[in-house]
N, CA, C and O atoms as CSV, one atom per row, in Angstrom:
chain,resi,resn,atom,element,x,y,z
A,1,MET,N,N,0.836,-1.180,0.000
A,1,MET,CA,C,0.000,0.000,0.000
A,1,MET,C,C,0.876,1.235,0.000
A,1,MET,O,O,2.003,1.200,0.492
A,2,PHE,N,N,0.375,2.310,-0.539
A,2,PHE,CA,C,1.109,3.566,-0.647
A,2,PHE,C,C,0.921,4.360,0.644
A,2,PHE,O,O,-0.075,5.068,0.793
A,3,ASN,N,N,1.868,4.251,1.577
A,3,ASN,CA,C,1.757,4.881,2.883
A,3,ASN,C,C,2.718,6.064,2.936
A,3,ASN,O,O,3.854,5.934,3.394
A,4,ARG,N,N,2.252,7.219,2.464
A,4,ARG,CA,C,3.111,8.386,2.344
A,4,ARG,C,C,2.315,9.656,2.593
A,4,ARG,O,O,1.095,9.677,2.427
A,5,ARG,N,N,3.003,10.706,2.990
A,5,ARG,CA,C,2.369,12.008,3.195
A,5,ARG,C,C,2.831,12.985,2.133
A,5,ARG,O,O,3.954,12.893,1.637
A,6,CYS,N,N,1.962,13.919,1.787
A,6,CYS,CA,C,2.303,14.972,0.834
A,6,CYS,C,C,3.335,15.897,1.474
A,6,CYS,O,O,3.217,16.255,2.646
A,7,VAL,N,N,4.362,16.287,0.685
A,7,VAL,CA,C,5.419,17.136,1.236
A,7,VAL,C,C,4.959,18.575,1.408
A,7,VAL,O,O,5.569,19.320,2.175
A,8,ARG,N,N,3.904,18.987,0.719
A,8,ARG,CA,C,3.436,20.363,0.830
A,8,ARG,C,C,2.380,20.527,1.918
A,8,ARG,O,O,2.505,21.406,2.771
A,9,CYS,N,N,1.338,19.690,1.898
A,9,CYS,CA,C,0.223,19.908,2.825
A,9,CYS,C,C,0.083,18.818,3.882
A,9,CYS,O,O,-0.669,18.999,4.839
A,10,GLY,N,N,0.786,17.685,3.742
A,10,GLY,CA,C,0.721,16.625,4.734
A,10,GLY,C,C,-0.428,15.660,4.555
A,10,GLY,O,O,-0.611,14.770,5.387
A,11,SER,N,N,-1.204,15.803,3.505
A,11,SER,CA,C,-2.333,14.918,3.265
A,11,SER,C,C,-1.858,13.508,2.931
A,11,SER,O,O,-0.756,13.322,2.416
A,12,THR,N,N,-2.698,12.514,3.229
A,12,THR,CA,C,-2.368,11.129,2.912
A,12,THR,C,C,-3.241,10.577,1.797
A,12,THR,O,O,-3.153,9.389,1.488
A,13,THR,N,N,-4.084,11.409,1.181
A,13,THR,CA,C,-4.943,10.950,0.097
A,13,THR,C,C,-4.354,11.367,-1.244
A,13,THR,O,O,-4.044,12.538,-1.463
A,14,PHE,N,N,-4.205,10.396,-2.134
A,14,PHE,CA,C,-3.645,10.631,-3.450
A,14,PHE,C,C,-4.582,10.060,-4.497
A,14,PHE,O,O,-5.386,9.174,-4.208
A,15,ARG,N,N,-4.472,10.571,-5.717
A,15,ARG,CA,C,-5.263,10.055,-6.830
A,15,ARG,C,C,-4.376,9.993,-8.059
A,15,ARG,O,O,-3.387,10.721,-8.148
A,16,ALA,N,N,-4.717,9.136,-9.005
A,16,ALA,CA,C,-3.964,9.016,-10.252
A,16,ALA,C,C,-4.460,10.083,-11.218
A,16,ALA,O,O,-5.656,10.167,-11.497
A,17,ASP,N,N,-3.542,10.894,-11.726
A,17,ASP,CA,C,-3.890,11.968,-12.648
A,17,ASP,C,C,-3.634,11.501,-14.073
A,17,ASP,O,O,-2.499,11.191,-14.436
A,18,ARG,N,N,-4.687,11.453,-14.877
A,18,ARG,CA,C,-4.543,10.957,-16.248
A,18,ARG,C,C,-3.713,11.899,-17.102
A,18,ARG,O,O,-3.016,11.443,-18.008
A,19,SER,N,N,-3.766,13.201,-16.843
A,19,SER,CA,C,-2.998,14.136,-17.662
A,19,SER,C,C,-1.497,14.003,-17.421
A,19,SER,O,O,-0.700,14.450,-18.245
A,20,LEU,N,N,-1.104,13.400,-16.315
A,20,LEU,CA,C,0.313,13.177,-16.016
A,20,LEU,C,C,0.711,11.721,-16.248
A,20,LEU,O,O,1.718,11.253,-15.717
A,21,GLY,N,N,-0.069,11.024,-17.026
A,21,GLY,CA,C,0.261,9.643,-17.356
A,21,GLY,C,C,0.032,8.682,-16.214
A,21,GLY,O,O,0.720,7.665,-16.127
A,22,GLY,N,N,-0.910,8.968,-15.338
A,22,GLY,CA,C,-1.222,8.078,-14.242
A,22,GLY,C,C,-0.399,8.296,-12.984
A,22,GLY,O,O,-0.503,7.515,-12.038
A,23,ARG,N,N,0.418,9.346,-12.956
A,23,ARG,CA,C,1.196,9.623,-11.745
A,23,ARG,C,C,0.266,9.979,-10.603
A,23,ARG,O,O,-0.776,10.602,-10.806
A,24,LEU,N,N,0.650,9.580,-9.403
A,24,LEU,CA,C,-0.150,9.909,-8.232
A,24,LEU,C,C,0.089,11.351,-7.830
A,24,LEU,O,O,1.230,11.809,-7.764
A,25,VAL,N,N,-1.001,12.067,-7.563
A,25,VAL,CA,C,-0.923,13.444,-7.101
A,25,VAL,C,C,-1.755,13.588,-5.837
A,25,VAL,O,O,-2.695,12.823,-5.619
A,26,CYS,N,N,-1.418,14.556,-5.012
A,26,CYS,CA,C,-2.153,14.816,-3.779
A,26,CYS,C,C,-3.564,15.291,-4.119
A,26,CYS,O,O,-3.748,16.128,-5.002
A,27,SER,N,N,-4.540,14.761,-3.424
A,27,SER,CA,C,-5.931,15.147,-3.683
A,27,SER,C,C,-6.230,16.551,-3.176
A,27,SER,O,O,-7.145,17.207,-3.675
A,28,ARG,N,N,-5.476,17.013,-2.199
A,28,ARG,CA,C,-5.747,18.325,-1.617
A,28,ARG,C,C,-5.052,19.458,-2.360
A,28,ARG,O,O,-5.698,20.445,-2.711
A,29,CYS,N,N,-3.738,19.338,-2.609
A,29,CYS,CA,C,-3.004,20.467,-3.202
A,29,CYS,C,C,-2.553,20.210,-4.638
A,29,CYS,O,O,-2.204,21.165,-5.331
A,30,GLY,N,N,-2.542,18.960,-5.118
A,30,GLY,CA,C,-2.232,18.669,-6.504
A,30,GLY,C,C,-0.768,18.453,-6.829
A,30,GLY,O,O,-0.424,18.297,-8.001
A,31,ILE,N,N,0.106,18.437,-5.839
A,31,ILE,CA,C,1.531,18.216,-6.100
A,31,ILE,C,C,1.758,16.728,-6.356
A,31,ILE,O,O,1.136,15.897,-5.694
A,32,PRO,N,N,2.648,16.362,-7.317
A,32,PRO,CA,C,2.901,14.941,-7.568
A,32,PRO,C,C,3.445,14.237,-6.326
A,32,PRO,O,O,4.214,14.822,-5.562
A,33,ALA,N,N,3.046,12.989,-6.130
A,33,ALA,CA,C,3.435,12.236,-4.933
A,33,ALA,C,C,4.912,11.909,-4.932
A,33,ALA,O,O,5.506,11.763,-3.863
A,34,ASP,N,N,5.532,11.789,-6.118
A,34,ASP,CA,C,6.947,11.482,-6.144
A,34,ASP,C,C,7.820,12.728,-6.073
A,34,ASP,O,O,9.041,12.643,-6.199
A,35,GLN,N,N,7.201,13.873,-5.873
A,35,GLN,CA,C,7.950,15.123,-5.687
A,35,GLN,C,C,8.688,15.027,-4.355
A,35,GLN,O,O,8.081,14.768,-3.316
A,36,LEU,N,N,9.981,15.235,-4.393
A,36,LEU,CA,C,10.777,15.135,-3.177
A,36,LEU,C,C,10.780,16.457,-2.438
A,36,LEU,O,O,10.490,17.507,-3.010
A,37,ARG,N,N,11.109,16.392,-1.173
A,37,ARG,CA,C,11.102,17.575,-0.328
A,37,ARG,C,C,12.134,18.580,-0.819
A,37,ARG,O,O,13.299,18.236,-1.019
A,38,ALA,N,N,11.701,19.826,-1.012
A,38,ALA,CA,C,12.603,20.883,-1.473
A,38,ALA,C,C,13.493,21.347,-0.330
A,38,ALA,O,O,13.155,21.175,0.842
A,39,GLY,N,N,14.624,21.931,-0.675
A,39,GLY,CA,C,15.508,22.474,0.336
A,39,GLY,C,C,16.800,21.716,0.488
A,39,GLY,O,O,17.749,22.226,1.083
A,40,SER,N,N,16.857,20.527,-0.028
A,40,SER,CA,C,18.071,19.741,0.049
A,40,SER,C,C,18.546,19.446,-1.360
A,40,SER,O,O,17.800,18.891,-2.166
A,41,ALA,N,N,19.778,19.810,-1.660
A,41,ALA,CA,C,20.300,19.605,-3.011
A,41,ALA,C,C,20.389,18.128,-3.346
A,41,ALA,O,O,20.238,17.750,-4.507
A,42,SER,N,N,20.629,17.289,-2.354
A,42,SER,CA,C,20.741,15.862,-2.641
A,42,SER,C,C,19.385,15.237,-2.923
A,42,SER,O,O,19.321,14.173,-3.540
A,43,GLN,N,N,18.304,15.866,-2.490
A,43,GLN,CA,C,16.976,15.321,-2.724
A,43,GLN,C,C,16.265,15.989,-3.887
A,43,GLN,O,O,15.086,15.718,-4.114
A,44,GLY,N,N,16.942,16.849,-4.626
A,44,GLY,CA,C,16.328,17.431,-5.809
A,44,GLY,C,C,15.747,18.802,-5.582
A,44,GLY,O,O,15.005,19.281,-6.439
A,45,GLY,N,N,16.034,19.460,-4.487
A,45,GLY,CA,C,15.520,20.800,-4.255
A,45,GLY,C,C,16.180,21.786,-5.196
A,45,GLY,O,O,15.680,22.019,-6.296
A,46,LEU,N,N,17.273,22.359,-4.789
A,46,LEU,CA,C,18.027,23.260,-5.645
A,46,LEU,C,C,19.150,22.460,-6.277
A,46,LEU,O,O,20.036,21.957,-5.585
A,47,ARG,N,N,19.108,22.349,-7.565
A,47,ARG,CA,C,20.091,21.527,-8.255
A,47,ARG,C,C,21.186,22.398,-8.834
A,47,ARG,O,O,20.938,23.486,-9.352
A,48,ARG,N,N,22.395,21.895,-8.732
A,48,ARG,CA,C,23.514,22.585,-9.359
A,48,ARG,C,C,23.489,22.293,-10.849
A,48,ARG,O,O,23.111,21.193,-11.252
A,49,PRO,N,N,23.886,23.264,-11.681
A,49,PRO,CA,C,23.914,22.978,-13.115
A,49,PRO,C,C,24.974,21.938,-13.431
A,49,PRO,O,O,25.992,21.849,-12.744
A,50,SER,N,N,24.737,21.164,-14.454
A,50,SER,CA,C,25.695,20.139,-14.832
A,50,SER,C,C,26.953,20.795,-15.380
A,50,SER,O,O,26.940,21.969,-15.749
A,51,GLN,N,N,28.024,20.042,-15.431
A,51,GLN,CA,C,29.290,20.578,-15.905
A,51,GLN,C,C,29.202,20.967,-17.372
A,51,GLN,O,O,29.844,21.931,-17.792
A,52,ARG,N,N,28.423,20.239,-18.156
A,52,ARG,CA,C,28.328,20.521,-19.578
A,52,ARG,C,C,27.480,21.744,-19.869
A,52,ARG,O,O,27.890,22.599,-20.653
A,53,GLY,N,N,26.318,21.848,-19.263
A,53,GLY,CA,C,25.377,22.894,-19.622
A,53,GLY,C,C,25.356,24.072,-18.678
A,53,GLY,O,O,24.465,24.915,-18.784
A,54,GLY,N,N,26.301,24.169,-17.758
A,54,GLY,CA,C,26.268,25.233,-16.772
A,54,GLY,C,C,26.632,26.596,-17.316
A,54,GLY,O,O,26.225,27.598,-16.729
A,55,GLY,N,N,27.382,26.690,-18.412
A,55,GLY,CA,C,27.843,27.976,-18.905
A,55,GLY,C,C,26.983,28.559,-20.006
A,55,GLY,O,O,27.366,29.571,-20.594
A,56,GLY,N,N,25.855,27.977,-20.308
A,56,GLY,CA,C,25.014,28.450,-21.392
A,56,GLY,C,C,24.498,29.861,-21.173
A,56,GLY,O,O,24.502,30.676,-22.095
A,57,PHE,N,N,24.063,30.147,-19.981
A,57,PHE,CA,C,23.531,31.469,-19.671
A,57,PHE,C,C,24.605,32.533,-19.808
A,57,PHE,O,O,24.356,33.606,-20.357
A,58,ARG,N,N,25.786,32.242,-19.315
A,58,ARG,CA,C,26.891,33.211,-19.401
A,58,ARG,C,C,27.295,33.469,-20.845
A,58,ARG,O,O,27.625,34.598,-21.207
A,59,PHE,N,N,27.271,32.426,-21.672
A,59,PHE,CA,C,27.609,32.594,-23.084
A,59,PHE,C,C,26.648,33.571,-23.756
A,59,PHE,O,O,27.085,34.495,-24.442
A,60,TRP,N,N,25.336,33.372,-23.563
A,60,TRP,CA,C,24.354,34.241,-24.206
A,60,TRP,C,C,24.404,35.648,-23.647
A,60,TRP,O,O,24.188,36.611,-24.383
A,61,LEU,N,N,24.682,35.788,-22.365
A,61,LEU,CA,C,24.811,37.118,-21.768
A,61,LEU,C,C,26.016,37.856,-22.343
A,61,LEU,O,O,25.924,39.043,-22.657
A,62,LEU,N,N,27.134,37.168,-22.480
A,62,LEU,CA,C,28.331,37.770,-23.053
A,62,LEU,C,C,28.116,38.124,-24.524
A,62,LEU,O,O,28.554,39.181,-24.979
A,63,LEU,N,N,27.445,37.247,-25.263
A,63,LEU,CA,C,27.155,37.531,-26.666
A,63,LEU,C,C,26.250,38.752,-26.800
A,63,LEU,O,O,26.480,39.587,-27.675
A,64,ALA,N,N,25.242,38.874,-25.968
A,64,ALA,CA,C,24.351,40.035,-26.011
A,64,ALA,C,C,25.104,41.313,-25.667
A,64,ALA,O,O,24.847,42.364,-26.254
A,65,LEU,N,N,26.031,41.229,-24.720
A,65,LEU,CA,C,26.828,42.398,-24.349
A,65,LEU,C,C,27.717,42.837,-25.509
A,65,LEU,O,O,27.827,44.032,-25.782
A,66,VAL,N,N,28.348,41.894,-26.191
A,66,VAL,CA,C,29.201,42.224,-27.334
A,66,VAL,C,C,28.380,42.855,-28.454
A,66,VAL,O,O,28.805,43.843,-29.052
A,67,VAL,N,N,27.211,42.294,-28.741
A,67,VAL,CA,C,26.344,42.856,-29.779
A,67,VAL,C,C,25.901,44.256,-29.396
A,67,VAL,O,O,25.864,45.142,-30.250
A,68,PHE,N,N,25.565,44.475,-28.141
A,68,PHE,CA,C,25.147,45.794,-27.673
A,68,PHE,C,C,26.269,46.818,-27.850
A,68,PHE,O,O,26.028,47.933,-28.311
A,69,VAL,N,N,27.492,46.436,-27.482
A,69,VAL,CA,C,28.630,47.350,-27.628
A,69,VAL,C,C,28.868,47.662,-29.103
A,69,VAL,O,O,29.137,48.811,-29.451
A,70,LEU,N,N,28.774,46.654,-29.977
A,70,LEU,CA,C,28.956,46.904,-31.401
A,70,LEU,C,C,27.890,47.826,-31.958
A,70,LEU,O,O,28.194,48.698,-32.772
A,71,VAL,N,N,26.660,47.653,-31.538
A,71,VAL,CA,C,25.565,48.531,-32.007
A,71,VAL,C,C,25.813,49.961,-31.540
A,71,VAL,O,O,25.627,50.899,-32.314
A,72,VAL,N,N,26.223,50.142,-30.306
A,72,VAL,CA,C,26.503,51.491,-29.792
A,72,VAL,C,C,27.658,52.119,-30.554
A,72,VAL,O,O,27.596,53.305,-30.878
A,73,LEU,N,N,28.707,51.367,-30.849
A,73,LEU,CA,C,29.847,51.900,-31.595
A,73,LEU,C,C,29.459,52.307,-33.008
A,73,LEU,O,O,29.889,53.356,-33.490
A,74,PHE,N,N,28.643,51.482,-33.684
A,74,PHE,CA,C,28.237,51.825,-35.056
A,74,PHE,C,C,27.232,52.967,-35.092
A,74,PHE,O,O,27.166,53.689,-36.087
A,75,GLN,N,N,26.456,53.146,-34.044
A,75,GLN,CA,C,25.494,54.261,-33.992
A,75,GLN,C,C,26.213,55.594,-33.845
A,75,GLN,O,O,25.778,56.602,-34.401
A,76,SER,N,N,27.299,55.599,-33.105
A,76,SER,CA,C,28.027,56.844,-32.866
A,76,SER,C,C,28.906,57.234,-34.051
A,76,SER,O,O,29.308,58.392,-34.159
A,77,ALA,N,N,29.207,56.308,-34.925
A,77,ALA,CA,C,30.098,56.618,-36.068
A,77,ALA,C,C,29.379,57.262,-37.213
A,77,ALA,O,O,29.996,57.575,-38.232
């Protein structure tokens, strides 16, 4: 039997949600039952970016800055 409490509201009643492919969700607040408690990085709360994809944001920010500087330089000329 599924003997678990909801991490958000503490309810013990769950139902299968067809829109989520049959995953169990809390009947009271709607959070998925397999959602782990937030706040711990090891349990899936705040996740660190992976080594491969961690620099994507910085790349686009730097590219936008370079384009902005080039546009400003060409506008003044």
